[in-house]
C-alpha positions in Angstrom: 96.6 104.8 101.5 99.1 102.4 100.1 101.3 102.5 103.3 98.3 101.9 105.6 97.0 98.9 103.4 93.8 100.8 102.9 93.5 100.5 99.2 91.6 97.4 99.1 89.2 98.8 101.7 88.8 101.7 99.8 87.6 99.7 96.7 85.5 97.5 98.4 83.6 100.6 100.2 83.0 102.4 96.6 82.4 101.8 93.0 85.7 100.9 91.4 85.0 103.2 88.4 84.6 106.1 91.0 88.6 105.4 91.5 89.8 104.4 88.2 87.9 107.3 86.2 90.4 109.6 88.0 93.3 108.2 85.8 93.9 108.9 82.3 95.6 106.6 79.9 98.4 107.9 77.8 99.3 106.4 74.4 102.9 105.0 73.8 104.7 105.7 70.7 108.0 105.0 69.5 109.5 108.2 70.4 108.5 107.4 74.1 110.1 104.0 73.7 113.3 105.3 72.3 113.6 108.0 75.1 112.5 105.0 77.8 115.6 103.1 76.2 118.0 106.0 76.6 117.0 106.6 80.1 117.5 102.9 80.8 121.1 103.2 79.5 122.1 106.6 80.7 120.5 106.4 84.4 120.2 102.4 84.9 116.7 102.6 85.2 114.2 99.7 85.3 112.2 99.5 82.3 108.8 100.1 83.8 110.3 103.4 85.7 112.0 104.5 82.3 108.8 104.3 80.4 107.1 106.6 83.1 109.6 108.9 82.9 109.6 109.0 78.9 105.8 109.0 78.9 105.8 112.4 81.2 108.8 114.1 79.5 106.9 113.3 76.1 103.6 114.4 77.2 104.8 117.4 79.4 103.0 116.2 82.5 104.2 116.6 85.9 103.9 114.0 88.2 105.2 113.6 91.8 106.1 110.1 93.0 107.2 108.9 96.5 108.8 105.7 96.5 110.2 103.8 99.8 
């Protein structure tokens, strides 16, 4: 959807809550922040990517991301 620039079209045609209700917001705690800091130092990750990775590892969630 993103690559085809269809996200806005999808949201405009549907109730945004239908889309956003698919997501779950996880709490960030000090352990996650510490883990993210370690990832930044060890792997030279950007802070936002380190936070995502640390949150996934801490909560034991598995996510697949494709970045281009």
